[in-house]
PyMOL CGO cylinders between C-alpha atoms (Angstrom):
from pymol import cmd
from pymol.cgo import CYLINDER

trace = [
    CYLINDER, 83.77, 84.35, 103.23, 83.61, 83.67, 107.31, 0.3, 1, 1, 1, 1, 1, 1,
    CYLINDER, 83.61, 83.67, 107.31, 82.03, 80.34, 106.71, 0.3, 1, 1, 1, 1, 1, 1,
    CYLINDER, 82.03, 80.34, 106.71, 84.68, 79.52, 103.62, 0.3, 1, 1, 1, 1, 1, 1,
    CYLINDER, 84.68, 79.52, 103.62, 87.48, 80.34, 105.36, 0.3, 1, 1, 1, 1, 1, 1,
    CYLINDER, 87.48, 80.34, 105.36, 86.36, 78.61, 108.56, 0.3, 1, 1, 1, 1, 1, 1,
    CYLINDER, 86.36, 78.61, 108.56, 86.56, 74.56, 106.84, 0.3, 1, 1, 1, 1, 1, 1,
    CYLINDER, 86.56, 74.56, 106.84, 90.64, 75.23, 107.48, 0.3, 1, 1, 1, 1, 1, 1,
    CYLINDER, 90.64, 75.23, 107.48, 90.60, 76.75, 111.31, 0.3, 1, 1, 1, 1, 1, 1,
    CYLINDER, 90.60, 76.75, 111.31, 89.28, 79.45, 113.24, 0.3, 1, 1, 1, 1, 1, 1,
    CYLINDER, 89.28, 79.45, 113.24, 88.35, 83.04, 111.75, 0.3, 1, 1, 1, 1, 1, 1,
    CYLINDER, 88.35, 83.04, 111.75, 89.48, 85.82, 114.22, 0.3, 1, 1, 1, 1, 1, 1,
    CYLINDER, 89.48, 85.82, 114.22, 88.04, 87.78, 111.90, 0.3, 1, 1, 1, 1, 1, 1,
    CYLINDER, 88.04, 87.78, 111.90, 86.54, 88.74, 108.17, 0.3, 1, 1, 1, 1, 1, 1,
    CYLINDER, 86.54, 88.74, 108.17, 85.88, 92.07, 106.23, 0.3, 1, 1, 1, 1, 1, 1,
    CYLINDER, 85.88, 92.07, 106.23, 84.94, 92.38, 102.62, 0.3, 1, 1, 1, 1, 1, 1,
    CYLINDER, 84.94, 92.38, 102.62, 86.46, 96.46, 101.71, 0.3, 1, 1, 1, 1, 1, 1,
    CYLINDER, 86.46, 96.46, 101.71, 83.62, 98.16, 100.57, 0.3, 1, 1, 1, 1, 1, 1,
    CYLINDER, 83.62, 98.16, 100.57, 83.37, 101.61, 98.78, 0.3, 1, 1, 1, 1, 1, 1,
    CYLINDER, 83.37, 101.61, 98.78, 82.99, 104.51, 101.13, 0.3, 1, 1, 1, 1, 1, 1,
    CYLINDER, 82.99, 104.51, 101.13, 80.57, 106.41, 98.75, 0.3, 1, 1, 1, 1, 1, 1,
    CYLINDER, 80.57, 106.41, 98.75, 78.02, 103.56, 97.01, 0.3, 1, 1, 1, 1, 1, 1,
    CYLINDER, 78.02, 103.56, 97.01, 78.47, 100.40, 99.69, 0.3, 1, 1, 1, 1, 1, 1,
    CYLINDER, 78.47, 100.40, 99.69, 80.13, 98.07, 96.51, 0.3, 1, 1, 1, 1, 1, 1,
    CYLINDER, 80.13, 98.07, 96.51, 82.10, 95.35, 97.02, 0.3, 1, 1, 1, 1, 1, 1,
    CYLINDER, 82.10, 95.35, 97.02, 85.98, 96.38, 95.88, 0.3, 1, 1, 1, 1, 1, 1,
    CYLINDER, 85.98, 96.38, 95.88, 86.98, 93.09, 95.34, 0.3, 1, 1, 1, 1, 1, 1,
    CYLINDER, 86.98, 93.09, 95.34, 88.68, 92.32, 98.28, 0.3, 1, 1, 1, 1, 1, 1,
    CYLINDER, 88.68, 92.32, 98.28, 89.22, 91.93, 101.74, 0.3, 1, 1, 1, 1, 1, 1,
    CYLINDER, 89.22, 91.93, 101.74, 90.84, 90.01, 104.65, 0.3, 1, 1, 1, 1, 1, 1,
    CYLINDER, 90.84, 90.01, 104.65, 90.55, 87.30, 106.56, 0.3, 1, 1, 1, 1, 1, 1,
    CYLINDER, 90.55, 87.30, 106.56, 92.37, 86.71, 110.01, 0.3, 1, 1, 1, 1, 1, 1,
    CYLINDER, 92.37, 86.71, 110.01, 92.83, 83.10, 111.13, 0.3, 1, 1, 1, 1, 1, 1,
    CYLINDER, 92.83, 83.10, 111.13, 94.10, 82.08, 114.83, 0.3, 1, 1, 1, 1, 1, 1,
    CYLINDER, 94.10, 82.08, 114.83, 97.00, 80.76, 113.96, 0.3, 1, 1, 1, 1, 1, 1,
    CYLINDER, 97.00, 80.76, 113.96, 99.91, 81.07, 110.95, 0.3, 1, 1, 1, 1, 1, 1,
    CYLINDER, 99.91, 81.07, 110.95, 99.17, 77.08, 110.19, 0.3, 1, 1, 1, 1, 1, 1,
    CYLINDER, 99.17, 77.08, 110.19, 95.67, 77.56, 109.67, 0.3, 1, 1, 1, 1, 1, 1,
    CYLINDER, 95.67, 77.56, 109.67, 95.97, 80.51, 107.65, 0.3, 1, 1, 1, 1, 1, 1,
    CYLINDER, 95.97, 80.51, 107.65, 98.99, 78.53, 105.69, 0.3, 1, 1, 1, 1, 1, 1,
    CYLINDER, 98.99, 78.53, 105.69, 96.25, 75.56, 104.85, 0.3, 1, 1, 1, 1, 1, 1,
    CYLINDER, 96.25, 75.56, 104.85, 93.12, 78.33, 103.86, 0.3, 1, 1, 1, 1, 1, 1,
    CYLINDER, 93.12, 78.33, 103.86, 96.10, 79.74, 101.59, 0.3, 1, 1, 1, 1, 1, 1,
    CYLINDER, 96.10, 79.74, 101.59, 97.33, 76.42, 99.61, 0.3, 1, 1, 1, 1, 1, 1,
    CYLINDER, 97.33, 76.42, 99.61, 93.34, 74.99, 99.70, 0.3, 1, 1, 1, 1, 1, 1,
    CYLINDER, 93.34, 74.99, 99.70, 91.46, 78.45, 98.65, 0.3, 1, 1, 1, 1, 1, 1,
    CYLINDER, 91.46, 78.45, 98.65, 94.18, 80.02, 96.30, 0.3, 1, 1, 1, 1, 1, 1,
    CYLINDER, 94.18, 80.02, 96.30, 92.57, 79.94, 92.35, 0.3, 1, 1, 1, 1, 1, 1,
    CYLINDER, 92.57, 79.94, 92.35, 89.13, 78.65, 93.85, 0.3, 1, 1, 1, 1, 1, 1,
    CYLINDER, 89.13, 78.65, 93.85, 86.03, 79.41, 92.41, 0.3, 1, 1, 1, 1, 1, 1,
    CYLINDER, 86.03, 79.41, 92.41, 83.80, 81.60, 94.81, 0.3, 1, 1, 1, 1, 1, 1,
    CYLINDER, 83.80, 81.60, 94.81, 81.01, 83.67, 93.88, 0.3, 1, 1, 1, 1, 1, 1,
    CYLINDER, 81.01, 83.67, 93.88, 81.35, 83.08, 90.29, 0.3, 1, 1, 1, 1, 1, 1,
    CYLINDER, 81.35, 83.08, 90.29, 85.39, 84.52, 91.01, 0.3, 1, 1, 1, 1, 1, 1,
    CYLINDER, 85.39, 84.52, 91.01, 88.35, 82.87, 91.61, 0.3, 1, 1, 1, 1, 1, 1,
    CYLINDER, 88.35, 82.87, 91.61, 90.28, 83.87, 94.73, 0.3, 1, 1, 1, 1, 1, 1,
    CYLINDER, 90.28, 83.87, 94.73, 93.81, 85.08, 94.52, 0.3, 1, 1, 1, 1, 1, 1,
    CYLINDER, 93.81, 85.08, 94.52, 94.49, 84.14, 98.41, 0.3, 1, 1, 1, 1, 1, 1,
    CYLINDER, 94.49, 84.14, 98.41, 98.02, 85.18, 99.69, 0.3, 1, 1, 1, 1, 1, 1,
    CYLINDER, 98.02, 85.18, 99.69, 99.39, 86.48, 103.15, 0.3, 1, 1, 1, 1, 1, 1,
    CYLINDER, 99.39, 86.48, 103.15, 98.85, 90.09, 103.82, 0.3, 1, 1, 1, 1, 1, 1,
    CYLINDER, 98.85, 90.09, 103.82, 101.42, 92.70, 103.65, 0.3, 1, 1, 1, 1, 1, 1,
    CYLINDER, 101.42, 92.70, 103.65, 101.78, 95.97, 105.31, 0.3, 1, 1, 1, 1, 1, 1,
    CYLINDER, 101.78, 95.97, 105.31, 100.49, 98.68, 103.76, 0.3, 1, 1, 1, 1, 1, 1,
    CYLINDER, 100.49, 98.68, 103.76, 103.52, 101.38, 101.89, 0.3, 1, 1, 1, 1, 1, 1,
    CYLINDER, 103.52, 101.38, 101.89, 103.75, 104.77, 103.12, 0.3, 1, 1, 1, 1, 1, 1,
    CYLINDER, 103.75, 104.77, 103.12, 102.28, 107.50, 101.15, 0.3, 1, 1, 1, 1, 1, 1,
    CYLINDER, 102.28, 107.50, 101.15, 102.35, 110.64, 101.25, 0.3, 1, 1, 1, 1, 1, 1,
    CYLINDER, 102.35, 110.64, 101.25, 98.86, 112.26, 102.63, 0.3, 1, 1, 1, 1, 1, 1,
    CYLINDER, 98.86, 112.26, 102.63, 96.84, 114.02, 100.75, 0.3, 1, 1, 1, 1, 1, 1,
    CYLINDER, 96.84, 114.02, 100.75, 95.67, 117.39, 101.24, 0.3, 1, 1, 1, 1, 1, 1,
    CYLINDER, 95.67, 117.39, 101.24, 92.01, 117.89, 101.82, 0.3, 1, 1, 1, 1, 1, 1,
    CYLINDER, 92.01, 117.89, 101.82, 91.82, 120.98, 100.16, 0.3, 1, 1, 1, 1, 1, 1,
    CYLINDER, 91.82, 120.98, 100.16, 94.50, 122.44, 97.90, 0.3, 1, 1, 1, 1, 1, 1,
    CYLINDER, 94.50, 122.44, 97.90, 92.85, 126.09, 97.65, 0.3, 1, 1, 1, 1, 1, 1,
    CYLINDER, 92.85, 126.09, 97.65, 94.69, 126.90, 101.38, 0.3, 1, 1, 1, 1, 1, 1,
]
cmd.load_cgo(trace, "trace")
C-alpha cells in the first residue's frame, strides 16, 4: 500500500488495520501523506482503483465519533 500511494507524494505513514485475535486484515487502513495537496491527488487518482483484487475506496479520514466505553465485565 505504501508504494501505491508513494506514486503521488511522500507517504508519512501507512497502516492496514488488523483483527486483534486473528491478525487478519479488517479490509481498511490509513495512509498519511506529507501534505494536503499530495493527499488530495492520491484520493483523486486511487478512489475506485483495483488493488489486490479489491476496488479501493479512498477518502479523507474523519474523526472518530465518541462512543460510551464498554465495561470489561458486567458482573461487578
